[in-house]
C-alpha positions in Angstrom: 38.4 125.7 125.4 36.5 125.4 128.7 36.1 123.0 131.6 32.5 122.2 132.3 30.9 119.9 134.9 28.7 117.3 133.2 27.2 114.3 135.1 29.4 115.0 138.1 32.6 115.0 135.9 34.7 117.7 134.2 34.6 117.8 130.4 36.5 120.0 127.9 34.2 121.9 125.5 34.6 124.6 122.9 32.4 127.7 122.9 29.6 126.2 120.9 29.3 123.1 123.1 29.4 125.3 126.2 26.5 127.4 125.0 24.6 124.1 124.3 25.4 122.9 127.7 24.2 126.0 129.4 21.0 126.0 127.4 20.4 122.3 128.3 20.9 123.0 132.0 18.5 126.0 131.9 15.7 124.2 130.0 15.8 120.6 131.3 13.7 121.4 134.3 11.3 124.3 134.6 10.9 123.8 138.3 14.6 123.2 139.1 15.0 126.6 140.8 11.4 127.1 141.9 11.0 127.5 145.6 7.3 126.9 145.5 5.4 124.9 142.8 2.2 126.8 141.7 -0.4 126.2 139.1 1.6 128.7 136.9 4.6 126.4 137.3 2.6 123.4 136.0 1.5 125.4 133.0 5.1 126.3 132.2 6.1 122.7 132.5 3.4 121.6 130.0 4.5 124.3 127.6 8.2 123.2 128.0 7.3 119.5 127.6 8.5 118.7 131.1 6.5 115.9 132.7 4.7 116.6 136.0 5.1 114.2 139.0 2.3 113.7 141.4 1.7 111.3 144.4 -0.9 111.0 147.1 -0.1 111.6 150.8 -2.3 111.7 153.9 0.0 112.6 156.8 2.8 114.9 157.9 5.6 112.4 157.8 5.2 111.1 154.3 4.4 114.5 152.9 7.7 115.8 154.3 9.6 113.0 152.7 7.8 113.4 149.3 8.2 117.2 149.4 12.0 117.0 150.2 12.4 114.4 147.4 11.2 117.0 144.9 7.7 115.8 144.0 5.7 118.5 142.1 2.2 117.8 143.4 1.0 116.1 146.5 -2.7 115.0 146.2 -4.6 114.5 149.5 -6.8 111.9 147.8 -10.2 110.6 148.9 -8.4 107.3 148.5 -7.6 107.9 152.2 -11.0 106.2 152.6 -9.4 103.0 151.2 -5.8 103.0 152.3 -6.1 104.8 155.6 -9.5 103.8 156.9 -10.0 100.4 155.2 -13.2 101.2 153.4 -14.1 99.4 150.2 -14.8 102.6 148.3 -14.0 106.3 148.5 -17.6 107.2 149.4 -17.5 107.0 153.2 -14.8 109.6 153.9 -16.2 112.9 155.2 -15.2 116.5 154.7 -14.0 116.8 158.2 -11.7 113.7 157.7 -10.3 115.1 154.5 -9.6 118.4 156.3 -7.7 116.5 159.0 -5.6 114.6 156.5 -5.0 117.8 154.3 -3.9 119.8 157.3 -1.3 117.2 158.2 0.0 117.1 154.7 0.3 120.9 154.4 2.3 121.1 157.6 4.8 118.6 156.0 5.1 120.5 152.7 7.1 123.5 151.9 7.6 123.3 148.1 5.0 121.0 146.5 1.6 122.1 145.3 -1.0 120.5 147.6 -4.3 119.6 146.1 -7.2 118.2 148.1 -10.1 116.0 146.8 -13.6 117.2 147.6 -15.2 114.1 149.1 -18.4 112.5 147.9 -21.4 114.4 149.1 -19.6 117.7 149.7 -20.3 119.2 146.2 -22.7 117.1 144.2 -25.8 118.9 145.6 -25.3 122.3 144.1 -22.6 124.9 143.4 -23.2 126.8 146.6 -22.5 123.6 148.6 -19.4 122.9 146.5 -18.1 126.4 147.2 -18.8 126.2 150.9 -16.9 122.8 151.1 -14.0 124.4 149.2 -13.9 127.4 151.5 -13.7 125.1 154.5 -10.8 123.2 153.0 -8.8 126.2 151.9 -9.3 128.1 155.2 -8.8 125.1 157.6 -6.0 123.3 155.8 -3.8 125.9 154.0 -4.0 123.8 150.8 -3.4 125.3 147.4 -6.2 123.8 145.2 -9.0 121.3 145.2 -10.0 118.5 142.8 -13.5 117.2 142.0 -14.8 114.5 139.7 -17.1 114.9 136.8 -17.7 116.9 133.6 -20.7 118.8 132.3 -22.7 118.0 135.4 -20.4 119.9 137.8 -19.4 122.8 135.5 -21.4 125.3 137.5 -19.6 124.3 140.7 -16.2 124.6 138.9 -17.1 128.1 137.7 -18.3 129.2 141.1 -15.2 127.9 142.9 -12.8 129.4 140.3 -14.8 132.6 140.5 -14.1 132.7 144.2 -10.3 132.6 143.5 -9.7 128.9 144.2 -7.7 126.8 141.7 -9.6 123.7 140.5 -8.4 120.4 139.0 -10.8 118.2 137.2 -11.0 114.4 137.1 -12.5 112.4 134.2 -12.5 108.8 133.0 -12.9 106.4 135.8 -14.3 108.5 138.6 -14.2 106.4 141.9 -17.0 108.4 143.6 -19.3 107.1 140.8 -18.3 103.4 141.2 -21.8 102.3 142.0 -23.0 103.9 138.8 -20.3 102.2 136.8 -20.5 98.9 138.7 -16.9 98.1 137.9 -13.4 99.5 137.7 -12.8 98.6 134.1 -11.2 101.0 131.6 -13.6 103.8 130.7 -14.3 105.6 127.4 -13.4 102.7 125.2 -16.6 103.1 123.3 -17.0 106.0 120.9 -20.0 107.6 122.7 -18.3 107.8 126.1 -15.0 108.9 124.5 -16.7 111.8 122.7 -18.4 112.8 126.0 -15.0 112.7 127.7 -13.4 114.9 125.0 -16.3 117.4 125.3 -16.0 117.4 129.1 -12.3 118.2 129.0 -12.9 121.3 126.9 -15.8 122.3 129.2 -13.6 122.0 132.3 -10.8 124.0 130.6 -13.2 126.7 129.6 -14.7 126.8 133.1 -11.2 127.6 134.5 -9.7 124.3 135.6 -5.9 124.5 135.7 -5.5 120.8 135.0 -7.4 117.5 134.6 -6.7 114.0 136.0 -7.5 111.3 133.4 -8.0 107.9 135.1 -8.0 104.5 133.4 -8.8 105.5 129.8 -7.2 104.3 126.5 -3.7 105.8 126.0 -4.6 106.9 122.5 -7.6 108.9 123.8 -5.5 110.4 126.6 -2.8 111.5 124.2 -5.3 113.1 121.9 -6.9 115.0 124.7 -3.6 116.1 126.2 -2.5 117.5 122.8 -5.7 119.4 122.3 -5.9 121.0 125.8 -3.9 124.0 126.8 -3.9 122.9 130.4 -1.9 120.0 131.8 -3.3 116.4 132.1 -2.2 114.0 134.8 -2.7 110.4 134.0 -3.3 107.3 136.1 -3.7 104.3 133.9 -4.0 106.6 130.9 -0.7 106.0 129.2 2.5 108.1 128.6 0.9 110.8 126.5 -0.4 112.7 129.5 1.5 115.7 130.8 2.2 114.0 134.1 1.5 110.9 136.2 0.0 110.2 139.6 0.0 107.1 141.8 -1.4 106.3 145.2 1.6 106.1 147.6 0.5 102.9 149.2 0.5 101.2 145.8 3.7 102.7 144.5 5.7 101.9 147.7 4.4 98.3 147.9 2.5 98.8 151.1 -0.8 97.6 149.6 -0.1 94.2 148.1 -3.6 93.3 146.9 -3.8 96.0 144.2 -1.9 95.1 141.1 -3.3 96.7 138.0 -1.4 96.9 134.7 -0.6 100.6 135.1 1.0 100.3 138.5 4.8 100.3 138.8 5.9 99.3 142.4 9.1 101.1 143.4 9.6 99.4 146.8 8.2 96.4 148.7 7.6 98.1 152.0 5.1 95.5 153.0 7.9 92.9 153.0 10.5 95.2 154.5 8.3 96.5 157.3 7.1 93.0 158.1 10.7 91.8 158.3 11.7 94.7 160.5 8.9 94.2 162.9 9.6 90.5 163.2 13.2 91.2 163.9 12.1 93.7 166.6 9.9 91.0 168.2 12.7 88.5 168.2 15.1 91.0 169.8 12.6 91.6 172.6 11.8 88.0 173.1 15.6 87.1 173.3 16.2 90.0 175.7 18.7 91.5 173.1 16.7 94.7 173.1 17.4 97.0 174.8 21.1 96.4 175.4 23.4 98.2 177.8 24.0 101.1 175.3 20.3 101.6 174.8 19.3 102.3 178.4 19.9 105.0 180.9 
């Protein structure tokens, strides 16, 4: 008989149960003892059936919090154009601005894999331009990988970037940089023709060397089918539970942005309400001359 610690409490177990317990502890999390998450770690997580966690960040402070909390991937998304700069779309943000945000995030991260979006206009021209933009990001930010949107039309860029030794994540389904082409943010690949193209594109991206693919706002059945067929991990956003991982924009998940409420979003905090209340309390304390008090001055 043995005493083992399970769920913060001691339990008596015979030898067979102890072996089972040790096996469970060893296999329940591929990244539990990993000091630094890499693309190899993500591949092992997919093979072990462990879901991958991913969130966006755009500055040092939040990156430090997310990294310490144990997030697997921090994405420096071109969504910074929306949530940080107030633009209607992701199109206006520049390569220099993405480098600024990514540099800040990298300084706040010690364990998470940091991926940076290539912004609109920095890779669509040709594969040489895509590689030059990638090199700037990697050299000037210290990030670990880049992400770009599209399938067959950007395969040469993917191959060229991977060939230069830079890990690449793909992005299919709803691709925000093509919003004016779509004209709407509705679910993509619902029709057979578009679904077949997406399935073809996922295989092309995998063959070109992508280490993973984001699937955005596509039917859950299609995302599950694609995830099962691919050897590389898929990260879903509005693509159902069949993906190998999930990503949300931090401003949406933390309840900072109150206008964005799609079906796929789960809000874990209401920071908008909490911060508003805190600031109003601060204002009241100043107006009433309660702040600063005698203990809060020199």
